[in-house]
N, C-alpha and C positions, 0 to 999 in steps of 0.2 A: 253466243247466248250458251249453246250447249258446251262448250268447251270449259267454259267457267262453273257448269253445274256439274262437272266432271275433272274439276281440282287442274284447269288449263292443259288436259290432254290433248292432243290434235285431233280435228273434228274436219270432213269435209261429209256436206250432205250432198245425195245425187235423188233420185227421179222416184226411188223406191227402195225397198228393203232386198228384193230381189237384186236390184241391180247391183245394192253394195256388197252382196253375196256372192255374185260373180267376180266383181272389180277384186275383191278379197282374196279370191279363190288365185284371180290372175298375179296379181301382187306376190302372192307366194310363191310363183313359176310350179302352177298345181294344174297339171294337164295329163295327156293318154300316159299310160301307164303307172299313174299314182294311185292311190288308195286311199279315201277319206272317212273316218269313221264318224257315224251319226245317227242319231236313232229315228226306227221309220214311224215312230207317234211323233208326227212333226208335221206342218204345213208343208206341201208340196216342193215348195220353191229351194228350202237346202237340197235336197237330194236331185232334184232339176238341174240346179246350177252347177251341180258336182260333174253332172253327166254330161250338160251342154260346156264343158270345159275339155271334156275328152277322159274324165278319170272318172273312177270308181267308186259309186258311194257304196261301204260297208257299211248294213244295218247291223244292229245289235239292238237287244232285248231294255226296257227301261224298267224302275221300280215301279209297283204297282199304285202304291201310294202317291207318291210324289211325282210318277210319270215322267221322272226325268230319268238321264241315262243310268244305268247299271254299271259302275267302273270296274266291278270283276269281268264282265264280260268285254268290257271296253279292253282290258289288255289282253284276255285271249286272242280279242280280233287281231291285234298288232301282228303286220309281217314286215319283211325288208321292204314292203312297197308301201307303204305306209306313211301319208306325210302330213298329215293333220287330222287333228279331231274338230267336229264341228258341234257340238251340243245346242241344245235349244233348254232354254230355260222356262219350262213347260206354264203357261198360266200367268208368270211372274215369280215363280218361287225359282230360286237361283239353285243348278245345282251344286255338288260339294266342290266348291272352287279350290279346295286344298288339295283334295284328292286328285282334280282334273289338272291342275297345273304340275303336281309330283309327276303324274305319269308323261306330260308331254316334257318336262325338261330329261326324265330319266330316257325317254329313248327320242329325244330332238326332235320334237312334233312341232308345229305351228298350233295356234288355236285359233279357230275364226268363232267366235260365240253367237251364236244366232239368238239375241236378244229383243227379237220384233214386240216380244210381250212383257218384256221386263224392265221397261223404261221408268227410273226411281227405285229399282228394286235395289237391296244391299246386300253383302256378305258382310259377317264380322266387321259392321259399321261400317263398310266403303262401299258405296254405288257402284253399279255393276256400270262397267266402261271407264272406270278412273284408276281401273287397276288391270294387269294383264296385257293379253296379246291384242289380238283384233276383234273387234265388239260392234254388232250390227243392231243398229234400229228401227223401227218401221214408225211411219206416221200417217198409217192408213186409216180411215175413220172409226174403224172399231178397234181399235188401240187405246192407250192409257191419255195420251194427247194425239193430236191430229194437225197435219198440215193439209188437208183434205186427202192430198197424197204425198206421198214422200219416204227417204228414208237416210239413213248417217252410219257411216263408216269411221268409229276411232281408231285410233293408228298409235304406233309407240313413238314414232321421231318425224319431224320434219322432212326427212329424207323420203320417206314412204308418202306420206301426206302430199308432197309435190309431184310424188308418179299418180297418184289417185287423181291429182288435177289434172294430168294427162290422159288419164284411161277414161274420166268420165267425158272428155269432148273430143272425141275421134281420134286419139292418142295425137293430138297437134300439139307442137314444140313451136312457139314464136322465136323467130331469131331477132339479133338488135338490129337488123336493117329492115326489120318490117315485115319481113316473107314467115313463110311456115312451115315446119316442116312436119312429118309425120315418124315418130319412132317405135312407137307400139299400136296393134290394130285395136283401139279402144272402139268405143261406144257412144251414143249420145246420152247420158245418163246425166245430164245437169239438171237442178232445181228451180224451176221457175221463181223469180222472185217474190212472186203475191205468195205464192206455198210456202216461201221460208219466211215472211211476215206473219201470217197466221201460223205458225208453228211458234215463233217466239212468243205470241201471244200465249197462246196455250201451257207453253213451258214455264213460264210466269205463275199459273194456275196448277203444274202437273201436282206438287207434293200435297194440296188441298185434294184434290181428284183424288189421290190415293189414299189420303187418309181416309176421305169419304167412303170407299172401296172397303178398306178394311173393318169400319165400322159396321157398313150394311151384310160383310162376310157374317162377323159376329153374331149379329142378329140370325143368318141364316142358321149356322152353327145351333145358336139358341131354340130356334122354333121350327128345326127340320123335323118331321115327322119319323120314328123310329119302326115302324112296324106296317111291311116288312122292312127291314132295313137296308137302305141305300151304303155303299161304301164312300164316305165323303171325302172330298181333295185333303189333301196334307195342309195341316193348320197353319204350317209357319215352323221355323225352327224355335226350341227353345230359347227365350232371352233374347231373341231378335226376330220377333214375329213381326215389325214393321218392317223387315228385309223385302217382305212379300208384297206386290204390287196390286196383286189379284184382277189381271184382266179377265180370267174367267172364272166362274163357278160352275164345276164338271162334275158332280157324282155319277156313279156308275148304280146303275139301275139292277136289283136282284131278278133278273129276268127267270132264273129257276123258279124261284117262290110266287111267280105271275103267269097266269092265265092268257096276258096280252103280251106281244112283241113291244120294241123301240116305237116302231112307227105308229102302232095303235095308244101306245103313251104320251106323245106328244101332238098324236090328234086332238087327245082328251083334252088337253091342256089348250091345244090351240082353241078349240070349242069353249074354254072358258075366259079366252083371251089374253092367254099367254104363252107368246112365243119361245121356242127354245132352237138349239142348235146342237151340232154334231162336231166335236173339237177333239182326235180326229181319225180320219180311215188309214190302214194301215198302208202305210206307201210301196211297202216292198210286195204286197198284194196286188198293185193296181198293174191294170195292161203292160205297160211300159217296163216295171221292174221286175216282173214274171221271167220275162226276160232274159234277166240276167243267172237264171236260176233258182229266185227265191221259191217258199212254196209255203202255203197254210201248214200250220205248227211250226214253224220254225221259231218264231218269238211268241210265244205264250200270253207273258204281260200284254204286247202291244196290243195283240188281236183279240184279247178279252177288251181290253180298253175299248179298241176299236168299234165292238160289238154294244157295248155296255154304256158308254160315256153320254150324257145328253148334259148340254149347258143349258144354264138357268139364265133369268136376266140377271144384269149387273152392269149399273152404270151411275154415274155420281149424282146422277139428280133422282133415283128411286128416293121413296121414303120409307121408314119403317114398316108403315103399313100397305106399303107393296110389296114390300118382304115377306108380310104375316100372309099376304094375300096367295102369295107364289106359294108357301108353304102349306097354307092350306088346301089348294089346289092338288099339290103333289099328292098331299095325305090323303086326298078322297081316291084320285086315279088309284094310288098303290092299294087302297084297300078295294076299292071294286074292282082292280083285277087280279087281286089275293086268289092263290091255289087253295084257300081256306079248307 
């Protein structure tokens, strides 16, 4: 079903998007001595899997509004050891795919798109995953469609797809006489049938889910309080607003204009019955990746986003009245906490 949704490209499902990222790196032959360019403004799975296969994650900064890779920074980060680019389509907004693949072609790099948040998104009318190199989707419960748990790896050709089948189940190849051989150091990443069945049902409703998300986001933009002003997310590309799948609605708080910090802001909303989240911490400043020599101040946009971002409720079952209540509560908390 997912292959049909993506114009017939080969797809192999796995037990998580994290597993799909790891298998994609193995498929590309990426290991010790290799570098993979990726944002620090992403979930930890991407840099963790790069490190797990023995390669080095090379963190670059993102654009402040889109939260997506700054491709000028990507070009500056390329070295003779670079083997791949692993971009994240943040919140469901595609990166500049034209620029991404132009750079990859010029430098003969593989691309592993972390599209965990972007199933159903599109670029110039083409669905993410229906073109390009390798694409990874997530079916975790907090994504736009779910299989309770699971992920998918979208590939270029059936040869690579067959390799994934081997890698996702212990590297085992079945021989003609019924015995088995191990040809790769694979893992156990197969998706249980019950999860696949749930995912198929969700996929049939995905476009409707995403359309509802866009309607709710339009309400957020219409009703969001303006004083003191938050930095709102990228609204989608002009003429292609439907290309954004809106997994998250994550404004940046004007902390310099507030007498409260982010945790106090979140607690005030929680007291009003509104849950919030943080997406994401700066990966390069975690204990693990500081060991690679990363430091505070290295990626200013990423670090500002990590300090100031807050995710607000967004799911298809929300009503316009729910959005209005959230915006009213945000306005009250901002006004109460303002440095007037």
